[in-house]
N, C-alpha and C positions, 0 to 999 in steps of 0.2 A: 866466110866462117863456116867453121864446122862444127855447130854447136850438137852440143849432146841432147838437150832437149829441144822440144818444137819452139821455131821462134814465133814473133808477131804479137798481136795482142791477146792478152788472156785478161775476162772480167773474172771480177774475186764475185762470186758468186750470193746473193743472199738467200736465205734459206727462208722459205716460205713454211708455218705453222699454224696447226689447226688451234681452234679454240683451248683445247686442253694443254696448250704449249708443245706435244708431239711436233715434229715434222711430216710434212705432207710430202711424202714420198715421189707421188704421184704429178704432182703440181711442180716440185724441185723439177723432175725431166723434164717437164712441160717447159719450164722456165729457160732450162741450160738449153734446149731444142730453139729456144724466140732466141735467145743470145747470140747461137752462130748462125740462124738467119739473121739477126741485126748485122754480123761482119765481124764477130767474136773469131781469133783463129781456135781459141783454146779458152777454156776454162777452169778456174780452181775454185773446188769445191772445199765446205768445211775452213776455211781464213777465218780472219778477224770478223769481216762484213758478214759470214754466215754463221757468227755467233758461236762457233765452233766451242769457244771456251765454258761457253754454257751449257752446251748440250752433255749428255749423261754418256759415258762409255760405250753402252750401250746400244745408244742412240747414232752416235758418229758411227761406229759399226754399220749398223742398219743402212745410213745413208751410204757409205762407202760400197756397200754389198750389192745393192739395188743401183744405185747409178752407174757404175762399174757395168753392171748388166744388162742397161738399157741404151747406155750413152756409145758413142764412139772413144775407146779409152784411149788412142793414141791423143785426142784432144783434152784430157783431163789431166788436171794437178788436183792432188787430193790432203786434204791436211792432216798430217799424222803426229803431229809434235804432241808432247803434254811433256807435264815437271813429273810427272811418273815415267821411268825410263822403262819399265816394263808395259802401260799402257803404249807410250808408243812403240816399241817394237809390235805390240800385237796387232797396232793400227797400221803399221808399215806392212806387215806380214798380208793381213787382210787386203789391204790394195793390191799388193805384190801377187798373190794367189787371185784375185780376180781381174788380174791381166791390167791394172794402171802401175806403171814403172815409175811414174813422174810423181814425188810428193812433195810437199812445204812443211818445213819442219823449222818450228819454233827452238830456241834454246832454251832450256829449263827456267823458269823465271822467277820463279818465288825469293828464294835465298839470293840476297845481293849483300855485299857486290859479288860480281861472281867471276871467277879468273878464266882467262883463258885458257889455261890447262884443262879445269874441269869443262869448259863446252868443248874443249877437242876430245877429252875421255868420253863424253856422253856421247857424241856424235860418233866415234871411232865404236863403241859399243852395240849402237845404235846400226851400223853398218855392217860390223862383221856378223851379229846374231843375226841380222836378215838375210844375212849372205846370199845375196842373188845379183850377179855382174849387170843384169839389165836396169838395176834400180837405179835409179838419177833422185838425187838430192836437190831439190833449192833449198840452199839455207833464208831461212826468213828474219830478215835483219829491220827489227821496229824496237827501235831502242828506247820510245818515247812510252813504250808500254812493258817492254821485258826488263829493261836498264840495264842490258847487254848490248855491246855494239861489235859486227863482226868486223878483226881490223884485215888488212892485207898480208901480215902475216900467217893468222891463223885461217884461212882463206887456201894461201898457196900449201900451208901446211897440208891439209884435211887435203886437196888436190894432189899434190904428190906421193900421198900417200893410198889415196884411193883411185886416182885415175880419174875417169868420166863418173865414177857413180857419186863422186863431191861433183855436183852438175852446173849447177849457178847460183845466185843467190834474186831476192827479190829485196827492195832494200827500199823502206817505206821509211827512212832515216828524214827524208826530205833534203838531205847534202848533196848537193850537185855533184863536189868536187870528190869526196868516197867513187860516188857510180864512175864519175870519169877514170877515174886511177884505177879501180877494177876491170872496169870494160877495156883499158890501155893495157894492163902487168900481166894478164891471168887469160893466155893463149886458150883461144876457143872457149870458152866460161861465160855459160848464159846470165849476163848481167840483165835484169829486168828491173825498171825502175815501178817505184811503187806508186807513181804518178803519169797519168796521161800527159800533164802540164810539160814533161820531160821526155813524152816520146820520140819525135824525132832528136834531139839532141844525141839522147842515147843510141840510137840508130846511126847517125854519122861517127859517134865512138868508136864502131865496132860491137854494140851492144845489142842484147835479141829482143828486145821488145819490152812491152811493160806489161804490170800484173795489177787493174785498177777495181777499185769499187766503184768508182762510179761508172765504169765501162757497163754498168746495167742498165744506163741511159745513154751514155755518149760509144757507144760500140761505134755505130754507123759514121761517126766523124772520127773517131781515133781508125776506124779499119780505109778511111781516105787518105789519110794521113802514111800509113804505112802503105797502101798502093801507090801513093805518087812517088813515094822515097822510093819504091823498089822499081818502079818504072825509070829511076833519074830525072823526072822532074822536078827541081830543086825548088822552082817559083811554086810550082803548084803545091809540093809539100808543104812548104813557108804559108802559102794561105790557109792551107787547111790546118796546121798548127795552130795559127792565128785562131780560127774559131773554135779548135777543140779545147786550147787553154780560156777560151772564156765562158766555155760550157763548165770546164773542170770547175773555176773558178765561184760560179754559181752554184753548183750543187756543194761546194764546201764549206757555204754557208752555214749548215746543219749537222749535227753529228751523224754519220752516213747512215747509221742503221738505219736510224729513225727518221729523216729525212728522204731516203730513197724507198723506202717500204711504203711512206705516207703517197709519194707521186705514183708509187705504181698502183695504189690502193687507188687512188683517184681516177687514174688511166684505164684499168680495167675495172671498175667497180666488185672486185675482187674481197671479200671483207678478210681474209686470211692476211693480205698483205698490213692491215693491222695490229697484226699479233707480235709482239717482241716479249724477248727474254731477261728478266732483270741483268744487269740495270737499268736497260734501254726504256724510256717512256715515250709514248706517242704526242707526236706534236699537236698544240691545240687547233683546232678547226681553224681559227685565224692564222694560225702560225703558216698551216698547211698549204691555207690559199693563198698566200703572199708569195709562199715559197715556192708554189703552182708557176706564179705569174713572173717570177723572175728566171726561172726554168725555160718556161716560154719564149721570155724577151732573149733569151741566150741562146735561142734557135734548136730547145732541145723538144721532139717531137715524144709531145705524152700518149701515145696509145700503146698497146702491147696486143700478142696475139697468144701469150700463153695461159 
């Protein structure tokens, strides 16, 4: 496959916050570097797991500028979607100007129902206004939160109009049949499963990989699946996927942001990981302790160097 974006395992990074709820930029860079060391091929910053839609425009802009300046730009995917067309354009432009050309973009999600024509016009205006041939837009399909699902017809239309700029999709719908359809029907289109539970399946169907929240703790197991698949060792890939799926199922028992931050706080003893933006609330000490035991039982190593 000749994917227009980086294939493999992307972790949707958490955003460490200071006590005053501002992003801790240096700690974010440190965490992303740690994720690379754990086996992530790339990291998506300012996605749902990064609490992007609870941050101010200025905070998102500062994260884009800081991370792009401190991290390998070719390994980053920056979330730039917004209900505000102008904010999405400004954030995407900032990403491009900082040297990160791959962006993850939600559809405008407040007004419902949303038409396919409305979504097409939104993305057309974004792409044409930014006007950068190196731009790679990964459409973010998360209908449980946005109320909108990208169809094969819409994605094909965008691809035919904008070529490789309409680069791929992160499909967090949980609909395996839809992921498989997109991987089969749109040539050289980067289809990323939104859960590592489908990592091996999507790779075998010609997809690009996964972009996953729980990669904050499952990156080593994700990496083993991807390595085995690339080497052609089908049996080893199946075994690695079995372990990875067990880890994912253990971690999805709690809300991702609250649960993952609780586990990182326990493993690093860094109080910043306790800090959350509304509407998220921290786990109780009892829940956090039980969750830690479940994660460990699933084979997750709760230690961090960030």
